[in-house]
C-alpha positions in Angstrom: -2.1 6.0 21.3 -2.3 1.8 21.4 -2.4 -0.5 18.1 -5.7 -1.5 19.1 -7.1 2.0 19.6 -5.8 3.0 16.2 -7.8 0.2 14.7 -11.2 2.1 15.2 -9.4 5.5 14.3 -8.9 5.1 10.7 -9.8 8.2 8.7 -13.4 7.7 7.0 -14.0 9.7 3.8 -17.0 10.0 1.3 -17.8 11.1 -1.9 -15.4 10.8 -4.6 -12.2 10.5 -2.0 -13.9 7.8 -0.2 -15.0 5.8 -3.7 -11.4 6.7 -4.8 -9.4 4.9 -1.7 -11.4 2.4 -1.3 -11.0 1.2 -5.0 -7.1 1.6 -4.7 -7.1 -0.3 -1.4 -9.3 -3.1 -3.1 -7.2 -3.4 -6.0 -4.1 -3.5 -4.0 -5.5 -6.8 -2.5 -6.6 -7.9 -5.7 -2.9 -7.8 -6.9 -1.9 -10.3 -3.6 -4.6 -12.7 -4.7 -4.1 -12.5 -8.5 -0.6 -13.3 -8.3 -1.2 -16.2 -5.8 -3.2 -17.7 -8.3 -0.9 -17.2 -11.3 2.1 -17.1 -9.6 4.1 -14.3 -7.7 6.6 -11.6 -9.2 10.3 -11.8 -8.3 11.0 -11.4 -4.7 11.9 -8.0 -4.8 9.6 -6.8 -7.1 6.2 -8.5 -5.3 7.4 -7.4 -2.1 8.0 -3.7 -2.9 4.7 -3.3 -4.4 3.2 -5.1 -1.1 4.9 -2.3 0.9 4.4 0.4 -1.4 0.7 0.3 -1.1 0.8 -0.6 2.6 2.8 2.6 3.0 0.9 5.0 0.9 -2.3 3.9 2.4 -1.3 4.4 5.9 -0.6 7.6 5.4 -4.4 7.9 3.8 -6.2 5.9 6.3 -4.2 7.1 9.5 -4.3 10.2 10.5 -0.5 11.8 11.6 -2.2 13.6 14.8 -5.7 13.1 16.5 -6.7 16.6 15.5 -6.4 15.6 11.7 -8.6 12.6 12.3 -11.1 13.9 9.9 -9.0 15.7 7.4 -7.0 14.3 4.6 -3.5 16.9 4.5 -1.7 18.0 1.2 1.5 16.5 3.6 -0.2 12.7 3.7 -0.7 13.0 -0.4 3.3 13.7 -0.6 4.0 11.5 2.0 1.7 8.3 0.5 3.4 9.4 -3.2 6.9 9.5 -1.9 6.4 5.6 -0.3 4.8 4.7 -4.0 8.4 6.4 -6.1 11.4 4.9 -3.4 9.6 1.4 -3.6 8.7 1.7 -7.4 12.1 2.3 -8.1 12.9 -1.1 -7.2 10.6 -2.7 -9.0 11.6 -0.6 -12.1 15.3 -1.7 -11.5 14.9 -5.3 -10.5 17.2 -6.4 -12.6 20.1 -4.3 -11.7 19.5 -4.1 -8.0 19.7 -8.0 -7.8 22.9 -8.4 -9.7 24.8 -6.1 -7.7 26.2 -6.3 -4.3 26.4 -2.3 -3.4 24.8 0.6 -5.3 24.4 1.1 -8.4 23.7 4.8 -8.2 25.1 5.7 -5.2 23.2 9.0 -4.3 20.0 8.5 -5.3 19.9 5.1 -3.5 21.2 6.1 -0.7 18.6 9.6 -0.6 16.1 7.2 -1.2 17.1 4.4 1.8 17.0 7.6 4.2 14.0 8.4 2.7 12.3 5.1 3.1 13.7 4.8 6.7 11.9 7.8 7.7 8.4 6.8 6.1 8.7 3.6 7.5 9.4 5.2 10.7 6.6 7.7 10.2 4.0 4.9 8.9 4.8 2.9 12.2 4.3 5.5 14.3 1.0 6.5 12.9 -0.2 2.7 13.1 1.1 1.1 16.0 2.6 4.3 18.1 5.9 5.1 19.4 6.8 1.9 21.1 8.3 0.2 18.4 9.9 3.4 16.6 12.0 3.8 19.9 12.9 0.1 19.4 13.6 0.5 16.0 16.0 3.3 16.8 17.3 1.6 19.8 18.5 -1.4 17.7 19.8 1.2 14.8 21.6 2.9 17.7 23.3 -0.5 19.2 24.2 -1.7 15.6 26.1 1.8 14.6 27.7 2.3 18.1 28.3 -1.4 19.0 32.2 -0.5 18.8 31.7 1.4 21.8 29.9 -1.2 24.1 31.7 -3.3 26.5 31.4 -6.6 27.2 29.6 -9.5 25.7 27.1 -7.1 24.0 29.8 -5.1 21.9 30.6 -5.5 18.3 32.5 -3.6 15.5 29.8 -1.4 14.7 28.4 -0.7 11.4 28.8 2.2 9.3 26.1 4.4 8.1 26.6 3.4 4.1 26.1 -0.2 5.4 23.1 0.2 7.2 21.2 2.1 4.7 22.2 -0.6 1.9 21.4 -3.5 4.2 18.1 -1.6 4.8 17.1 -0.5 1.7 18.4 -3.1 -1.1 20.3 -5.8 0.8 18.5 -9.4 0.7 17.9 -9.3 4.3 16.9 -6.1 4.8 13.5 -4.3 4.7 12.4 -6.4 1.9 13.8 -9.4 3.3 12.1 -12.7 4.3 9.6 -11.4 6.8 8.2 -9.1 4.1 7.8 -12.0 1.5 5.8 -14.1 4.4 3.7 -10.8 4.7 3.6 -10.3 1.0 2.4 -13.8 0.3 0.9 -15.9 3.3 -0.1 -13.6 5.8 -1.9 -11.2 3.6 -3.7 -13.8 1.9 -4.9 -15.3 5.1 -6.2 -11.7 6.3 -8.1 -11.9 2.9 -9.4 -15.4 3.7 -10.6 -14.5 7.0 -12.3 -11.0 6.0 -14.3 -12.9 3.5 -15.2 -15.5 5.5 -16.7 -12.6 7.7 -18.5 -10.7 5.2 -19.7 -13.6 3.5 -22.0 -14.7 6.5 -19.7 -18.0 6.6 -18.0 -17.1 9.4 -21.0 -16.8 11.5 -21.5 -20.2 11.0 -18.2 -21.0 13.9 -20.2 -19.1 16.1 -23.3 -20.9 16.0 -21.4 -24.2 16.3 -19.5 -22.6 18.9 -23.2 -21.9 20.6 -24.7 -25.3 20.2 -21.6 -27.0 21.8 -20.7 -24.7 24.4 -23.8 -23.0 25.4 -25.3 -25.7 27.7 -22.5 -25.6 29.6 -22.0 -23.3 33.2 -20.6 -20.1 32.2 -22.1 -21.0 28.8 -21.2 -17.6 27.0 -17.6 -17.8 27.5 -17.2 -21.4 26.0 -18.7 -20.0 22.9 -16.0 -17.4 23.0 -13.3 -20.1 23.5 -15.0 -22.4 20.6 -15.7 -20.1 18.5 -12.1 -18.0 18.9 -10.6 -21.7 18.4 -12.4 -22.2 15.1 -11.7 -18.9 13.5 -8.2 -18.2 14.7 -6.8 -21.1 13.0 -7.7 -19.2 9.3 -6.6 -16.1 10.9 -2.9 -14.8 11.3 -3.3 -12.3 14.1 -4.5 -12.5 17.6 -6.1 -8.5 17.5 -7.9 -9.7 13.9 -9.3 -12.5 15.5 -10.4 -10.6 18.4 -11.8 -8.0 17.1 -14.0 -10.4 14.4 -15.3 -12.8 16.8 -15.3 -10.4 20.1 -17.7 -7.8 18.5 -20.5 -11.0 19.2 -18.5 -12.9 22.2 -17.8 -10.0 24.6 -21.3 -8.4 24.8 -22.9 -11.5 25.0 -20.6 -12.4 28.2 -21.3 -9.0 29.6 -25.2 -9.2 28.9 -25.2 -12.7 31.0 -23.2 -11.6 33.8 -19.4 -11.8 33.0 -17.4 -9.0 34.6 -16.3 -6.7 31.7 -12.6 -7.7 32.8 -13.1 -11.1 32.5 -15.2 -11.2 29.1 -12.8 -9.1 27.5 -9.9 -11.7 29.2 -11.3 -14.7 28.3 -11.7 -13.5 24.7 -8.2 -12.6 24.4 -6.7 -15.7 25.6 -9.3 -17.6 23.2 -8.2 -15.7 20.0 -4.2 -16.2 21.3 -5.0 -19.8 21.2 -6.7 -19.7 17.5 -2.9 -19.3 16.5 -1.8 -23.1 17.4 -4.8 -24.5 16.6 -4.7 -27.0 13.6 -5.3 -27.8 11.2 -4.6 -24.6 9.5 -2.7 -23.1 12.3 -2.6 -19.6 10.7 0.3 -18.7 8.5 2.7 -19.4 11.5 2.8 -23.0 10.7 3.6 -22.4 7.0 6.3 -20.2 8.3 7.9 -22.9 10.6 7.5 -25.3 7.9 9.9 -23.4 5.7 11.9 -22.1 8.1 12.6 -25.9 9.3 12.4 -27.7 5.7 9.8 -30.1 7.0 6.5 -30.6 5.9 3.4 -28.7 6.9 1.5 -31.9 7.8 4.5 -32.7 10.6 4.5 -29.2 12.2 0.4 -29.4 12.3 0.8 -32.7 13.9 3.4 -32.2 16.5 1.2 -29.2 17.4 -2.1 -31.0 17.8 -1.8 -32.2 21.4 -0.1 -29.1 22.8 -3.2 -27.1 21.1 -5.6 -29.5 22.6 -4.4 -29.3 26.1 -4.3 -25.4 26.0 -7.8 -25.0 25.2 -8.7 -27.4 27.8 -6.7 -25.5 30.3 -8.5 -22.6 29.1 -12.2 -24.5 29.4 -11.3 -25.0 32.7 -10.4 -21.8 33.7 -13.5 -20.7 32.2 -15.3 -23.2 34.4 -13.7 -22.7 37.4 -14.7 -18.7 37.3 -18.3 -19.9 36.3 -18.6 -21.8 39.4 -16.5 -18.7 41.4 -19.2 -16.1 40.2 -22.1 -18.5 39.9 -22.3 -17.7 36.0 -25.3 -19.7 34.3 -25.2 -21.6 30.7 -26.8 -19.7 27.9 -30.4 -19.1 28.2 -32.3 -21.9 26.3 -33.7 -19.4 24.0 -30.6 -17.9 22.6 -29.0 -21.3 22.2 -29.4 -22.5 18.6 -31.2 -25.8 17.8 -29.4 -28.4 15.6 -31.1 -27.1 12.2 -29.7 -24.2 12.9 -26.1 -24.6 13.5 -25.8 -26.8 11.2 -27.8 -25.6 8.1 -26.4 -27.2 5.1 -25.8 -24.3 2.6 -24.1 -22.5 5.5 -22.0 -25.1 6.8 -21.4 -26.2 3.1 -20.1 -22.5 2.9 -17.7 -22.7 5.6 -16.3 -26.1 5.2 -16.3 -26.2 1.6 -13.5 -23.5 1.5 -11.3 -25.0 4.2 -11.4 -28.4 2.9 -10.2 -26.9 -0.3 -7.5 -25.2 1.8 -6.6 -28.0 3.8 -6.8 -30.5 0.8 -4.2 -27.8 -1.7 -1.7 -28.0 1.5 -2.0 -31.6 2.0 -1.4 -32.5 -1.6 2.0 -30.1 -1.0 1.1 -27.4 -3.6 2.0 -23.8 -2.7 0.2 -22.1 0.7 -0.8 -19.2 -2.0 -2.5 -21.3 -4.5 -3.9 -23.2 -1.3 -5.6 -19.8 0.1 -6.2 -18.6 -3.8 -8.5 -21.7 -4.3 -10.3 -21.0 -1.0 -11.1 -17.3 -1.7 -12.5 -18.6 -4.8 -14.7 -21.3 -3.2 -16.0 -18.4 -0.8 -17.3 -16.2 -3.8 -18.6 -19.5 -5.7 -20.4 -20.6 -2.8 -22.1 -17.1 -2.8 -22.8 -17.3 -5.9 -24.2 -21.1 -5.6 -26.7 -19.3 -2.6 -28.1 -16.8 -5.2 -28.6 -19.6 -8.0 -30.2 -21.9 -5.3 -32.3 -19.6 -3.6 -30.5 -21.3 -0.4 -31.2 -19.4 3.2 -28.5 -17.5 4.6 -27.1 -18.4 7.8 -29.3 -17.9 10.7 -29.4 -14.8 13.0 -26.6 -15.7 15.8 -29.5 -14.5 19.0 -28.1 -12.5 22.1 -31.4 -11.4 23.0 -34.5 -13.8 23.4 -36.5 -11.1 20.7 -34.4 -11.7 17.8 -35.8 -14.2 15.3 -33.8 -17.0 14.2 -33.9 -18.4 10.8 -35.3 -16.1 7.8 -38.5 -17.8 6.1 -38.5 -18.5 2.5 -40.9 -15.7 1.5 -38.0 -13.4 3.3 -35.0 -14.4 0.9 -34.3 -11.2 -1.5 -34.7 -11.5 -5.0 -32.0 -12.4 -7.5 -31.4 -8.7 -8.3 -31.0 -7.9 -4.4 -29.1 -11.0 -3.2 -26.7 -10.1 -6.1 -26.2 -6.3 -5.0 -26.1 -7.6 -1.6 -23.1 -10.2 -2.7 -21.2 -7.8 -4.4 -21.3 -4.7 -1.3 -20.5 -7.8 0.8 -17.3 -8.7 -1.3 -16.2 -5.1 -1.3 -16.4 -4.6 2.3 -14.6 -7.9 3.0 -11.8 -6.8 0.3 -11.5 -2.8 1.8 -12.0 -4.6 5.6 -8.9 -6.9 4.5 -7.2 -3.9 3.1 -7.0 -1.8 6.2 -5.8 -5.2 8.2 -3.0 -6.0 5.7 -1.8 -2.2 6.1 -1.6 -2.6 9.9 -0.2 -6.0 9.7 2.3 -5.1 7.5 3.3 -1.7 9.5 4.1 -4.5 12.5 5.5 -6.8 10.2 7.8 -4.2 8.3 9.5 -2.9 11.8 9.6 -6.8 12.9 11.9 -7.0 9.8 14.1 -4.1 10.4 14.8 -5.8 13.8 15.6 -9.3 12.7 17.7 -7.4 10.0 20.1 -5.4 12.5 19.9 -8.5 15.2 21.7 -10.6 12.4 23.7 -8.0 11.1 25.4 -7.1 14.6 25.4 -11.0 15.5 22.9 -10.3 18.8 21.4 -13.8 17.7 24.5 -15.7 18.5 25.4 -13.7 21.6 22.0 -14.1 23.3 22.4 -17.7 22.6 25.9 -17.6 24.4 24.7 -16.0 26.9 21.9 -17.9 27.6 23.9 -20.9 27.8 26.2 -19.1 30.4 23.6 -17.7 32.8 22.0 -21.2 32.6 25.2 -23.1 34.1 23.5 -26.3 32.2 20.4 -25.9 34.5 18.1 -26.6 31.5 14.6 -25.9 33.2 16.5 -21.9 34.4 17.7 -21.9 30.3 14.4 -22.6 29.2 12.6 -19.5 31.7 15.1 -17.0 30.4 14.4 -18.0 26.6 10.5 -17.8 27.5 11.2 -14.2 28.9 12.9 -13.4 26.0 10.6 -14.5 23.6 7.4 -13.0 25.1 9.9 -9.5 25.4 10.7 -9.9 21.8 7.2 -10.6 20.3 5.3 -7.6 21.9 2.5 -6.1 20.0 3.6 -8.3 17.0 1.3 -11.0 14.9 2.5 -14.7 15.8 4.1 -15.0 12.6 6.1 -11.8 13.1 6.7 -12.7 16.6 7.9 -16.3 16.2 10.2 -14.9 13.3 12.1 -12.9 15.8 12.0 -15.2 18.7 13.2 -18.3 16.2 16.3 -16.0 15.1 17.6 -15.0 18.5 16.8 -18.3 20.9 16.1 -21.3 18.2 20.1 -22.0 18.6 20.3 -21.7 22.4 17.3 -24.4 22.6 19.0 -26.6 19.9 22.4 -26.2 21.8 20.7 -27.3 25.3 19.9 -30.7 23.2 16.4 -30.3 22.5 14.9 -31.6 19.2 14.5 -29.3 16.3 10.3 -29.4 15.6 9.5 -29.2 19.9 12.1 -26.4 20.0 10.4 -24.1 17.5 7.0 -25.2 18.7 7.9 -23.7 21.8 9.0 -20.5 20.9 5.9 -20.2 18.6 4.2 -20.8 21.7 5.6 -17.9 23.5 5.4 -15.7 20.0 1.6 -16.4 20.5 1.1 -15.3 24.4 3.4 -12.5 23.9 -0.6 -11.3 22.5 -1.6 -11.1 26.2 1.5 -10.3 28.2 2.2 -6.8 29.8 2.8 -4.3 29.0 2.2 -3.8 25.7 -0.6 -7.2 25.7 -2.0 -6.3 22.3 -4.9 -8.6 22.2 -5.8 -7.5 25.6 -5.9 -3.8 24.4 -8.3 -5.3 21.0 -10.5 -6.9 23.9 -10.7 -4.1 25.9 -11.9 -1.6 22.8 -15.1 -3.9 23.0 -15.5 -4.4 26.8 -15.3 -1.2 27.7 -13.2 -2.9 30.7 -10.0 -1.4 31.9 -6.3 -2.5 30.2 -4.8 -4.0 33.6 -7.8 -5.6 35.0 -8.5 -7.5 31.7 -4.5 -8.4 31.5 -4.7 -9.7 35.3 -7.8 -11.9 34.5 -6.0 -13.0 31.0 -2.8 -13.9 32.9 -4.6 -15.8 35.7 -6.7 -17.4 32.8 -2.8 -18.1 31.3 -1.0 -19.5 33.5 -1.8 -23.3 33.1 -0.8 -22.2 29.0 2.1 -20.7 30.4 3.1 -24.0 31.3 2.2 -26.3 28.3 5.2 -24.8 26.5 7.4 -26.6 28.8 5.6 -29.8 28.8 5.9 -30.7 25.6 9.5 -29.3 25.0 10.5 -31.6 28.0 8.2 -34.4 27.1 8.3 -35.2 23.4 5.7 -37.6 23.4 3.4 -34.5 23.8 4.5 -33.3 20.0 3.1 -37.6 19.5 6.8 -38.5 19.2 7.4 -41.8 20.7 5.1 -45.2 21.3 1.7 -44.9 22.1 1.9 -45.7 25.9 4.6 -43.4 26.6 2.3 -40.5 24.5 -0.7 -41.7 26.7 1.5 -41.2 30.0 2.5 -37.9 29.1 -1.1 -36.9 28.3 -2.1 -37.8 31.2 0.5 -36.3 33.2 -0.2 -32.8 31.2 -3.7 -33.0 31.7 -3.6 -33.4 35.6 -0.3 -30.6 35.9 -2.8 -27.7 33.7 -5.7 -28.7 36.1 -3.9 -28.3 38.8 -2.5 -25.0 38.1 -5.9 -23.6 37.0 -7.1 -24.8 40.5 -4.4 -23.1 42.1 -4.1 -19.5 40.0 -7.6 -18.9 40.2 -8.4 -20.2 43.7 -11.4 -21.6 43.2 -13.0 -25.7 43.0 -16.5 -26.7 44.8 -15.3 -23.4 46.8 -12.7 -21.0 47.6 -8.9 -22.6 47.6 -7.0 -21.7 50.6 -3.3 -20.5 50.5 -1.9 -23.7 51.9 -3.8 -26.5 49.5 -3.0 -23.8 46.2 0.4 -24.1 47.1 0.5 -28.0 47.3 -1.6 -28.1 44.1 0.7 -25.8 42.1 3.5 -27.2 43.8 2.4 -31.0 42.6 1.3 -29.5 39.2 4.8 -28.1 38.8 7.0 -31.4 39.7 4.9 -32.8 36.6 7.4 -30.8 34.1 10.1 -33.2 34.6 10.0 -36.3 32.8 10.9 -39.1 35.2 8.3 -41.1 37.1 9.4 -40.4 40.7 8.8 -36.4 40.2 5.7 -37.8 38.5 4.5 -39.8 41.7 5.7 -36.8 43.9 3.7 -34.2 42.0 0.7 -36.5 42.2 1.2 -37.0 45.6 1.4 -33.5 46.4 -1.5 -32.2 44.3 -3.6 -34.9 45.6 -2.8 -33.9 48.8 -3.2 -30.4 48.4 -6.9 -31.2 46.9 -8.3 -33.4 49.6 -7.0 -30.9 52.3 -9.3 -28.4 50.6 -12.4 -30.7 50.0 -11.8 -31.6 53.9 -11.6 -27.7 55.0 -14.7 -26.9 52.4 -16.9 -29.7 54.3 -16.3 -28.2 57.3 -16.9 -25.2 56.4 -20.0 -26.1 54.6 -21.0 -27.8 57.9 -20.3 -24.6 59.9 -22.7 -22.9 57.9 -25.5 -25.4 57.9 -28.1 -24.1 61.2 -28.7 -26.9 63.7 
């Protein structure tokens, strides 16, 4: 079963068991919120409690087999308890463990290390499927049998004792830096996003998106693009973004004439772009800033133009498909008025938490503290809404019969609204807990892989191979780097995919002479688009679960929409001006060149522009767009000439065809 199918395959309990599980999950989530506010525990302890809770919950939430989907087995309770014990050992013996460089109680710790590895493999299997289990085992086989592998991929090989220690107690093992990011930043952003949704503030994103994009041709698709851009920037996962906004946008698109595969593809690609959208960019921007030792604001500034190009390319793609399939704007009765979209209190309930988040980050407070106060602000705004008897956010209308705004008389009395608020918070925290469990399993798998890459020196090997195969050809080296980054990131949330890619591929990019920040942004972009790239295509699977389309059909549309998006990282790494480095005239020139390039690739890929585009104009336009990658005025002129010739030829052929179709 694919990861996203498992998102809807949680066990559903009632009665005392259900209440006890929900209470335990919410208390575990609140641990992350409280420690963000008062200060996190020492690294090993914070991470061990985080992973211990996630492992215990994965055995209680996810069935071991489909036939057990409605049952809680005694074996699951044993596995959950064992998870708490083996990670609780690290919490309890923290002082001894951090002062030691080897096992302190060799027999017991080896036993616990093997037990934890088996527990993680089973937890990963339940949440993510066999693919990740196979990947982890392949890396372990590589680590152990490295001495028997000939050629550049061979290494000395690692003993079983060394592998167990590195996994269980090593500072870069299972509880290493990636798990630290999961235990703090990623988890807190997932909680923030879940509470925004459950409080109703998140739907303001969709209302604003409907107001902005609804009147444009293909309006339902435009709503998906704008809504996912807004929501994705406070979310750490493409899958989480698809499942939160897609439940509204995908049915709306289907109802208004979009093919189900196209509807799913638009949502998947738009949710992917949300990961790179300033001013927040989800947890990935903070991870990059931490890895590079630069200010968060520097990362966001560098990502501004590339992210805008990403969404410009997607909007062009949606518009071209709207022309191709004659898709209309949203019906007037579904478009919220300015009063509805920008209703003062719901808008304030959205902007105040995000404003607080940005304020704390810009003033260089810790990320944890910034998200903590944003979460507090969400709850405070919910309380203020009750005290002020403010109207809730208007209903998002997907049919003409729905009533947009509640009358003052229909606002619930205060006791009922307090109870409703409590339920919203409870549901938001429980949704967050389930999301964190799912992401924690992915990050556990990623952390193991990164650890083994570092232990075996595979990152250095890849660096040398890329430089050797590229033979000084920068473009070929970049293409190789792109392919490896996408493969390494498949199925992972963006922060984990980026961390794995950076561990392996950052060094070769730096060795090729690229600046540090553009090089890491290049990897971050492809870590993001790995979510829509077959065969894993996590974002596509999540969208298909809502749209009812086919995986391959949705992936085909997604890859067509993303053609120009794959061009953008090449543009900004070859033209650092697109990361706002250099003088204004150079930046403006690079921006115009890049805009023409992505528009050309979109037209060539989709094959429509005021009519179907035949193959020869498509080839000329695509060749011209690709020529604009090279930062040289000569290639720019060649590119403009080719693209212009292709477009002129298409318009001439289109006019001739239209004239022939008119009866005399």
